[in-house]
C-alpha positions in Angstrom: -13.8 209.1 148.6 -15.8 206.7 146.3 -14.4 203.7 148.1 -16.2 204.8 151.3 -19.6 205.0 149.6 -21.8 201.8 149.6 -22.1 200.1 146.2 -25.7 201.0 145.3 -25.4 204.6 146.4 -22.1 204.9 144.5 -23.6 203.4 141.3 -26.6 205.8 141.5 -24.2 208.7 142.1 -22.0 207.8 139.1 -24.9 207.3 136.8 -26.3 210.7 137.7 -23.0 212.4 137.1 -22.5 210.6 133.7 -26.0 211.6 132.6 -25.5 215.2 133.7 -22.3 215.6 131.6 -23.9 213.7 128.7 -26.8 216.3 128.9 -24.3 219.1 128.6 -22.4 217.5 125.8 -25.5 216.7 123.7 -27.0 220.1 124.4 -24.0 221.6 122.4 -25.0 219.2 119.6 -28.5 220.5 119.5 -30.0 217.5 121.3 -32.1 218.0 124.5 -31.7 214.9 126.6 -33.8 216.3 129.4 -36.8 216.5 127.0 -36.1 213.0 125.7 -35.4 211.2 128.9 -37.2 213.4 131.4 -40.7 212.4 132.6 -43.6 213.8 130.6 -47.2 213.4 131.8 -48.4 210.0 130.6 -51.1 211.6 128.4 -48.6 214.0 126.8 -47.7 213.3 123.1 -44.0 213.2 124.3 -44.4 210.5 126.9 -42.5 207.3 126.5 -42.6 204.4 129.0 -38.8 204.4 129.6 -39.1 207.9 131.0 -40.6 206.5 134.2 -37.0 205.3 135.1 -34.7 207.6 133.1 -36.1 210.8 134.5 -34.5 210.3 137.9 -31.0 210.2 136.4 -31.5 213.6 134.7 -31.0 217.1 136.2 -31.7 220.6 135.2 -28.5 222.3 136.5 -25.4 222.1 138.6 -27.1 223.1 141.9 -30.0 220.7 141.3 -27.7 217.6 140.9 -25.3 218.8 143.6 -27.9 219.0 146.4 -29.6 215.7 145.3 -26.3 213.8 145.2 -25.1 215.3 148.4 -28.2 214.1 150.3 -28.1 210.8 148.5 -24.5 210.1 149.6 -24.9 211.6 153.1 -28.3 209.9 154.1 -28.7 207.2 151.4 -25.3 205.8 152.0 -26.1 205.5 155.7 -29.4 203.7 155.0 -27.7 201.3 152.6 -25.2 200.4 155.3 -28.0 199.8 157.7 -30.3 197.8 155.3 -28.0 196.3 152.8 -27.8 197.0 149.0 -30.9 195.0 147.9 -33.4 196.6 150.3 -32.0 200.1 149.8 -32.2 199.7 146.0 -35.8 198.6 146.2 -36.6 201.5 148.5 -34.9 204.1 146.3 -36.6 202.9 143.0 -40.0 202.6 144.7 -39.7 206.2 146.2 -38.7 207.6 142.8 -41.6 205.8 141.0 -44.0 206.9 143.7 -42.9 210.5 143.1 -43.6 210.0 139.4 -47.1 208.6 140.1 -48.2 211.5 142.3 -46.7 214.0 139.9 -48.9 212.5 137.2 -52.1 212.2 139.3 -52.9 215.9 139.1 -51.1 216.7 135.8 -52.9 214.1 133.8 -56.3 215.4 135.0 -55.3 219.0 134.1 -54.2 218.0 130.6 -57.5 216.2 130.1 -59.4 219.3 131.1 -57.3 221.6 128.9 -57.6 219.2 126.0 -61.4 219.1 126.2 -61.5 222.9 126.4 -59.2 223.2 123.4 -61.3 220.8 121.3 -64.5 222.7 122.3 -62.8 225.8 120.9 -62.3 224.2 117.5 -58.6 223.2 117.8 -57.8 219.8 116.3 -55.9 217.5 118.8 -54.1 215.9 115.8 -52.7 219.4 114.9 -51.8 220.0 118.5 -49.9 216.7 118.7 -48.1 217.6 115.5 -46.9 220.9 117.0 -45.7 219.1 120.1 -43.8 216.3 118.4 -42.2 218.6 115.9 -41.2 221.2 118.5 -43.3 223.9 117.0 -44.2 227.0 119.0 -47.7 228.3 119.2 -48.9 229.3 115.8 -50.3 232.8 115.2 -53.8 231.3 114.9 -53.7 230.0 118.5 -51.5 232.7 120.1 -54.3 234.3 122.0 -55.8 231.1 123.4 -54.8 230.6 127.0 -55.8 226.9 127.0 -53.5 226.3 124.1 -50.6 228.0 125.9 -51.2 226.2 129.2 -51.6 222.8 127.5 -48.5 223.3 125.3 -46.3 224.2 128.4 -47.6 221.2 130.3 -47.0 218.8 127.5 -43.4 219.9 126.6 -42.1 220.5 130.1 -40.4 217.3 131.5 -39.9 216.4 135.2 -36.2 215.6 135.9 -34.1 214.8 138.9 -33.5 212.3 141.6 -35.5 214.4 144.1 -38.3 211.8 144.4 -36.0 209.1 145.6 -34.0 211.6 147.7 -37.2 212.8 149.5 -38.0 209.1 150.2 -34.6 208.8 151.8 -35.1 212.0 153.8 -38.5 210.7 155.1 -37.0 207.3 156.0 -34.1 208.9 157.9 -36.4 211.2 159.8 -38.7 208.3 160.9 -35.8 206.1 161.9 -33.6 208.8 163.5 -36.0 211.6 164.4 -33.7 213.2 167.0 -30.5 213.3 164.9 -29.4 216.9 164.6 -28.3 218.7 161.5 -26.6 222.0 161.4 -28.3 224.6 159.1 -25.6 226.7 157.5 -23.1 224.9 159.8 -24.5 226.9 162.7 -28.1 226.3 163.7 -28.9 222.8 165.1 -32.3 221.3 164.1 -33.6 217.7 164.6 -34.3 215.6 161.6 -38.0 215.2 162.4 -38.5 219.0 162.4 -36.2 219.7 159.4 -37.7 217.0 157.1 -41.3 217.5 158.5 -41.1 221.2 157.9 -39.6 220.7 154.4 -42.4 218.2 153.6 -45.1 220.7 154.7 -43.5 223.4 152.6 -43.4 221.2 149.5 -47.1 220.2 150.1 -48.1 223.8 150.3 -46.1 224.8 147.2 -47.7 221.9 145.3 -51.0 223.8 145.2 -49.7 227.2 144.5 -49.5 228.7 141.0 -46.2 230.7 141.3 -44.9 232.4 138.2 -41.6 230.9 137.1 -41.6 228.1 139.6 -40.4 225.0 137.6 -40.0 222.7 140.6 -42.1 219.5 140.7 -43.2 220.0 144.3 -45.8 217.2 144.0 -43.1 214.7 143.0 -41.2 215.6 146.2 -44.3 215.0 148.3 -44.9 211.7 146.5 -41.4 210.4 147.1 -41.6 211.3 150.8 -45.0 209.7 151.2 -44.0 206.4 149.5 -40.6 206.3 151.4 -42.4 206.9 154.7 -45.0 204.2 154.1 -42.3 201.6 153.1 -40.2 202.3 156.2 -43.2 202.1 158.5 -44.3 198.8 156.9 -40.8 197.3 157.1 -40.4 198.3 160.7 -43.8 196.8 161.6 -43.3 193.5 159.8 -39.6 192.9 160.3 -38.7 194.0 163.8 -35.9 191.4 164.2 -33.9 192.6 161.2 -34.9 196.2 161.0 -33.3 199.0 163.0 
């Protein structure tokens, strides 16, 4: 099966699978690779520059990586055959980084607001950073402070997954082949423009909802789709001879 997958798509698939099993292995050794290599907000004490790239090779569970890799191979492989490996690689990385950028746009502002509120309540930012970097839970002194709890969660929760790049691929496919039909549950036909467009609007709506227990980075999905769509529209406008 791997021989039928284009080279860049295949390499991305293999890297994701390797990192998924590495995460499971190191988890048993007491090491959380998702926290280390996942993307933290850039003003979180846990942020490292390499996370901008490493986060889109990490996943939070089997179903997470399964659906991302399924869409990568099914749609990404088709686009790579159409564009060639170099253009597809640039497109995928740009979409994933665009997802990271939009994900940070709101989160960084929220962290700044919570940080100022915490400092105004007499909490030392140095002490807070110490708790974060040493994986300490809320101390009894701060246990009743909502700002502390919210800030703690935002700073320690990483964004992981290839979804940003995959949403870019989905957007590109829907723009280039809007009337291609997919079968939902292998039964109900729906055109790509309606499926991807509806999914995008749902993710946009969920990005601004505060839903208890929702750990999905919806804004990253939106960012990947926007960047992917913009790139495809630009390429199609400027390179009509060599673009499908």
